[in-house]
C-alpha positions in Angstrom: 0.0 0.0 0.0 1.4 3.4 -0.9 1.3 6.2 1.6 1.1 9.9 0.6 2.9 12.2 3.0 5.0 15.3 3.0 8.2 16.0 4.9 9.8 19.3 5.8 13.5 18.7 5.0 15.6 21.4 6.7 19.3 21.5 6.0 21.8 23.7 7.6 25.6 23.5 7.8 28.5 25.5 9.1 31.9 24.1 7.9 34.9 25.1 9.9 38.0 25.7 7.8 40.6 22.9 8.0 43.6 23.8 10.2 46.0 26.0 8.3 48.9 23.6 8.6 50.1 23.2 5.1 53.2 25.3 5.7 54.0 23.3 8.9 53.8 20.0 6.9 56.0 21.4 4.1 58.7 22.6 6.6 58.6 19.3 8.5 58.9 17.2 5.3 61.9 19.2 4.1 63.7 19.0 7.5 63.1 15.3 8.0 63.9 14.3 4.4 67.3 16.0 4.7 67.9 14.4 8.1 67.0 10.9 6.8 69.6 11.3 4.0 72.3 12.4 6.5 71.4 9.6 9.0 71.5 6.9 6.4 74.9 8.0 5.1 76.4 8.3 8.6 74.8 5.0 9.6 76.9 3.2 7.0 80.0 5.3 7.8 79.8 4.6 11.5 78.8 1.0 11.0 75.7 1.7 13.1 72.6 -0.4 12.7 71.0 1.8 15.3 71.3 4.9 13.0 70.3 2.9 9.9 67.2 1.5 11.7 66.4 5.0 13.1 66.8 6.4 9.6 64.3 3.8 8.3 61.9 4.8 11.0 62.3 8.5 10.1 61.7 7.7 6.5 58.4 6.0 7.3 57.5 9.2 9.3 58.3 11.4 6.2 55.9 9.2 4.2 53.4 9.6 7.0 53.8 13.4 6.9 53.3 13.4 3.2 50.1 11.5 3.7 48.8 13.8 6.4 49.9 16.9 4.5 48.2 15.7 1.4 45.0 15.1 3.4 45.1 18.7 4.7 45.2 20.0 1.1 42.5 17.6 -0.1 40.3 18.6 2.8 40.2 22.2 1.4 38.6 21.0 -1.8 35.1 22.3 -2.3 32.2 19.8 -2.5 31.2 18.6 -6.0 28.4 16.7 -7.5 30.4 13.5 -7.1 31.9 14.2 -3.7 29.0 16.1 -2.0 31.0 16.5 1.2 34.2 17.4 -0.5 37.3 15.4 0.4 37.3 16.0 4.1 37.3 12.3 5.0 40.8 12.0 3.5 42.0 13.4 6.9 40.5 10.3 8.6 42.2 7.9 6.1 45.5 9.7 6.7 45.2 9.5 10.4 44.5 5.7 10.1 47.4 5.3 7.7 49.7 7.2 10.0 48.8 5.1 13.0 49.3 1.8 11.0 52.6 3.1 9.6 54.0 4.0 13.0 53.0 0.6 14.4 54.7 -1.2 11.5 57.8 0.9 12.0 57.8 0.0 15.7 57.6 -3.7 14.7 60.6 -3.4 12.4 62.6 -1.6 15.0 61.7 -4.1 17.7 62.8 -7.0 15.5 66.1 -5.3 14.8 66.6 -4.7 18.6 66.0 -8.3 19.4 68.5 -9.4 16.8 71.1 -7.1 18.3 70.8 -8.6 21.7 72.4 -11.8 20.4 75.4 -10.0 19.0 75.6 -6.2 19.8 77.7 -4.5 17.1 80.7 -2.3 17.8 80.1 1.1 16.4 81.6 4.6 16.2 79.6 5.7 19.2 80.6 9.3 19.3 79.4 9.7 15.7 76.2 8.0 16.5 75.6 10.4 19.4 76.3 13.5 17.3 74.0 12.5 14.5 71.2 11.5 16.9 71.7 14.9 18.7 70.9 16.6 15.4 67.8 14.3 15.2 66.6 15.6 18.5 66.7 19.1 17.2 65.1 18.4 13.9 62.3 16.2 15.4 61.6 18.6 18.3 61.3 21.5 15.9 58.9 19.5 13.7 56.8 18.4 16.7 56.5 22.0 17.8 55.1 22.9 14.4 52.2 20.6 15.0 51.7 21.1 18.8 48.9 23.6 18.6 46.9 21.9 15.9 47.3 18.5 17.6 44.8 19.5 20.3 41.9 19.8 17.8 42.7 17.6 14.8 43.4 13.9 15.0 45.3 13.9 11.7 47.7 16.6 12.9 48.0 14.8 16.3 49.2 11.8 14.4 51.9 13.9 12.8 52.8 15.4 16.2 53.1 11.9 17.8 55.4 10.9 14.9 57.8 13.7 15.5 57.7 13.5 19.3 58.4 9.8 19.2 61.3 10.4 16.8 62.8 12.9 19.2 62.5 10.4 22.0 64.2 7.7 19.9 67.0 10.1 19.0 67.5 11.0 22.7 67.8 7.4 23.6 70.4 6.8 20.8 72.4 9.8 22.1 72.4 8.4 25.7 73.4 4.9 24.5 76.1 6.3 22.2 77.7 8.3 25.0 77.5 5.4 27.4 79.2 3.1 24.9 81.8 5.8 24.1 82.8 6.4 27.7 82.7 2.8 28.8 83.6 0.8 25.6 81.0 -1.6 26.9 77.3 -1.9 27.7 76.4 -2.5 24.1 73.2 -4.3 25.2 71.8 -0.9 26.3 71.2 0.0 22.7 68.5 -2.7 22.0 67.2 -2.5 25.5 66.3 1.2 25.4 65.1 0.8 21.8 62.6 -1.8 23.0 61.4 0.4 25.8 60.8 3.3 23.5 58.9 1.1 21.1 56.6 0.1 23.9 56.0 3.8 24.8 55.3 4.6 21.1 52.9 1.7 20.7 50.9 2.7 23.8 50.7 6.3 22.6 49.7 5.3 19.0 47.1 2.7 20.0 44.5 5.4 20.9 45.0 7.2 17.6 44.6 3.9 15.7 41.4 3.0 17.6 39.8 6.5 17.2 40.6 6.8 13.5 39.3 3.2 12.9 36.0 4.2 14.5 35.7 7.3 12.3 36.4 5.2 9.2 33.4 3.1 10.3 31.2 6.2 10.8 31.1 5.8 14.6 30.1 8.8 16.8 33.3 10.7 17.5 34.6 10.4 21.0 34.1 14.1 21.8 30.4 13.9 20.9 27.8 13.1 23.6 25.1 11.1 21.7 22.8 10.8 24.7 22.9 14.6 25.5 22.1 15.5 21.9 19.2 13.1 21.7 17.9 14.4 25.1 18.2 18.0 23.8 16.3 17.3 20.5 13.5 15.4 22.3 12.8 18.2 24.7 12.3 20.9 22.1 9.0 22.7 22.1 6.5 20.9 19.8 8.7 17.8 19.4 7.0 14.6 20.6 9.6 12.2 19.4 13.0 12.0 17.5 14.3 9.0 15.7 16.8 7.9 13.0 19.5 10.0 14.8 22.9 9.5 13.0 26.1 11.2 14.0 29.4 10.7 12.2 32.7 12.4 11.5 33.0 14.2 8.2 36.7 14.7 8.9 39.1 14.6 11.9 37.7 18.0 13.0 34.1 18.2 11.7 31.0 16.2 12.6 27.7 15.7 10.8 24.2 14.8 12.1 20.9 13.8 10.6 17.7 13.2 12.5 13.9 12.9 12.1 11.9 15.2 14.5 8.2 14.3 15.0 6.2 17.6 15.3 2.4 17.0 15.1 1.8 20.8 14.6 4.6 21.1 12.1 7.7 23.3 12.1 6.8 26.8 13.3 9.3 28.7 11.1 12.9 28.8 9.8 14.1 30.5 13.0 13.2 27.4 14.9 15.6 25.4 12.7 18.3 28.1 12.9 18.2 28.0 16.7 18.6 24.2 16.7 21.5 24.5 14.3 23.2 27.2 16.4 22.9 25.2 19.6 24.1 21.9 18.0 27.2 23.7 16.6 28.2 25.7 19.7 27.1 23.4 22.5 27.6 19.9 20.9 30.2 20.5 18.2 28.0 19.5 15.3 29.2 21.4 12.2 26.7 20.0 9.6 23.2 19.0 10.4 20.1 17.9 8.4 16.7 17.9 10.2 13.7 16.1 8.8 10.4 17.3 10.3 7.5 14.8 10.4 3.9 15.2 11.7 3.7 11.6 12.8 0.6 10.7 10.9 2.3 7.7 9.2 4.7 5.2 10.4 8.2 6.1 9.2 10.7 3.2 9.5 14.4 3.8 8.8 16.0 1.5 6.3 18.7 0.7 8.9 16.1 -0.5 11.5 16.5 -4.3 12.0 13.7 -6.1 10.2 11.6 -8.6 12.3 12.3 -12.2 11.6 9.5 -14.0 9.7 8.0 -17.0 11.5 
């Protein structure tokens, strides 16, 4: 049986500009690419597997920075008929790729460290410390470039974690290099401290991996209170019920919402919609919302509602 009914589809949005971090990514990529080349070269000169492994780790971070920086640029693309939300979600994919890349790098470093326990190599420890010292400066400067943006953007937080982790790795290499230089012994400290740092990096990265994976699956972002939003919508004047509430991340910084509001007397005016949009944005961090007004005279069932099993 066909049902004839009309809906008031009210659509409002307020897109925040992606974080202006393109310059920060460009500077960090140039700095770290140069350092990777230097570290690889001196790793071979000093016969240091520690420097070579760290250079490989830094190289993976440069690739991660390129992914994240590219996502920042793509997020600025305007919506089109094909990509009606623009390319904002590339920031989510970049955050996920960053987390996975860092975990893979940690696995490679851990394997190298375990191998070195069996036969710690003799290296030019003073050269190792000097190059790693440069690494501390380069990675610390790079991390500072992303510090501010990391508080609000998961994608930029991934880049910040990369650089901060690299600075910690370089510091450990400096300490180990100096210890080996002054004692001509304790070569086992190199793989031991490396494994400890790997554990710290994995713990710090796991949250980024989990959150980005949830956003890829269109889960409600962690900073959004689903219950509070639903309670607010249901208590609005004239609203007797709200259903089909969906909340998901458009990007690592923007959130979208759709909902059906049952209003038997209909929507009073556009100002009513404007007020809801304003409160959703400023009180609940919803940047893009679509509200469907229904009078409740027919039974609207969302296509995502589980169907009853036939007996």
